[in-house]
N, C-alpha and C positions, 0 to 999 in steps of 0.2 A: 545900341542897347547898353544900358549902364551896368556896372559891375554888380550892384545889388539885385537887379532883375535877373542877371545871369546866374547868380548864386541861388536865388529862389527857384528858378527854372530847373536847375540841376537837382535841387532837393525834392521838388515835387515829382520830377521824373524818377528819381531814386525811390521815392515812396511808392509810386505806382508800379514800377518795375520789380521792386522787392516783393510785393504782394501778388503779382501776376501769376507766378507758378502755383500758388496755393488756392486761388479763387476759381480756377477753371481747369478743365482737362485737355485743353488745346495746347499745342506747342507754341510758345511765345504768344499765346492768346489769339493765334490766327489759324494754324493748321489743325484740322480736326483729327482726333484719334478715336479708334474703335474701343480700345481697352483703357481703363483708367490708368493714370500715371502712378508709378511707385514713388516712394520717398526719394530714392536715388536719382530718378529722372527729374524730380522737382529740384533737387540740389544742383544737378547739372544745368538745368534751365536757369536757376538762380545765378550761377557763375556766368552764363552767357548774358543775362540781363545786367549783371555788374559790369561786364566788359562794354556793353552797349551804352550804359550810362556814363562810364568812364570816357568812352569815345566822344559822347556829347559834351562832357565837361572839357575835354581836350580841344575840341573844335571851338567852343566858346572862348577858351583861354587864348587860342591862336588868333581868333578874330579880335580879341581885346588888345593883343600885343605879343610880346615874347613869352614863350613857354618856360616856366620855371623848372629847373631840374628837381626830380623827386627821388628820394631814397626809399628803402623798404619800409621805413616807419610810416610814410604817407599811405602806402598800400595796405598796411596792417590796420591803420586807423580808419581808412575809408571802407575796408572790408568789414570791420567790426560795426561801423555805422550802418552799412547795408544790411548786415544780419539783424541788427536792432530794429531797423525799419521793417524787416520781414516778419517780425514777431507777431503782429496782429493777424496776418494771413495764416501763419502756422497754427496759432491758437484756434482760429476759425476752422481750419481743415481737420486738425488732429485732436483737438480737445473739445471744442464746442459741439461739433457734429456727432461725435461719438456718444455724447450724453443722451441724445434723442433716441 
């Protein structure tokens, strides 16, 4: 797998995982719940999804070669990117659906 394919795979996975907590009421899109999730449950699930996408990126980086050391700046930037990717799902759940 080339580097550009790996990058696009991680970006698409991040886009899907960032919006997953907001588009359904299942845990990680798989485990059904009887009661709807609260905002804090969705934020917790968002953190879990961020870690899963990070593990995917780490695995792809390991398969491509040596893993580069990362500082706190890397995690701050990727966390901000993940929150930005989650914005459409948040708007759909909390702003768009409330108008109806």
